[in-house]
C-alpha positions, 0 to 999 in steps of 0.5 A: 512658500511664494516666490518672485523672479527678480533681475538687477540691471547695469551698475545696481549688480554692483551691490550683489555677490558676484554669483548673482550679478546679471542673472535672474534671481528667484526669491522667496517671501512670505506675507505682505511685502512691497516691491521695495522690501524685496530690493533691498533684502538683496543690498540694493539701496532704494536710492539707486533706482529709477525704474522698476517693472513688474510683469512689464508695467512700471510700479512705484517702490509701494507696489505689493508683490505676489506669487510669480512676479517678474520684476525688472530694476533699473538704475537711473537713466542719463541719456535715454528717455523713459519719460513714457513711464513711470521714474521713480525720482524726479529728473536728474538736477542739472544744477547739482549740490552733493553733500558728503558723508565722513568718508569722502573729505578728499572727494569733497575738494575735488568736486569743489575745485571742479566748481560743484557746490559740495558740503563736507563736514567731519561732525555731520551724523547720518541724520544730519546728512539725510536732513540736509539732503532732502531740505537743501535738494542734495545729492548724498554721495557716501561709502556706506550703504547703509545710509542709503537705504533709511526710508527718507533718503530721496537722493544718493549715490553709492561711491563705488571707487577707493581712489580719490581720483577715481571717485571724483571721475566716477561722479562727474561720469555718473550724473553726466557733469562734463558740461557743468564743470567750472573749475575753481570758482569754489574754495576747496577748504569751505565750498566758498566762492572764490573772488579775484583780488588785487595783490596789494590787498592780501600781500601782508598775508603771504609769504616772500617767495609768493610775493616775489613770483606771482602777481594774480590772487583769488581769495574765499569770500566765506573763510578769506583762503588765498589763492594763487596759480601755484604747483597745486593748481596746475596738478588740479588743472591736469587732473581736470583736463583728463576728465574732460578728455575721457567724456 
């Protein structure tokens, strides 16, 4: 039986059992297989991979493997220039847009609060998510590794953390979004843009205490939800400030 030796680097090890992390793995194979086949046989989605070296040479996913090949697999590079070798994806999107799966509704709200264009609906199917991602150039964020292994997926990321605040910090760090944070310009409910409005124009929709204690208001241009700088605003502001301090 033929074998290849493969090693996964950095956060790609998150997909491996502990005993396989950070070490060279000897993988047996039969028949005609691509390097993508071997990578995903170990549970690593191709959408998380940005560079593959086979025997020291950069290759595409379609590269046919051979007996005794030495394979190195790397995640997306944000700070290291690897322009002289073949990347498997385009440069990171500098005006990133996201689409989230059904398990990440709370994360969608946090990303929108930070100003990121984020699609989420709890009735999106996996097919819907992949189709919208490709047509609209949106990055898939998911807790489901399976969706990222679909051949059609071009950009996607598996969220590691469980806590929504940690998830939000993880996305900002992963995609190096610190300089792109623009708080409170999007509606947390529907992703529409928020614009300032006069108090008089929304007065009839406000509760008594809100009318009494607040004078500056904002409204979503899509769903018309009204916002003001209350306690929820303060808590989200503190969270965003903390994220920016951790860069």
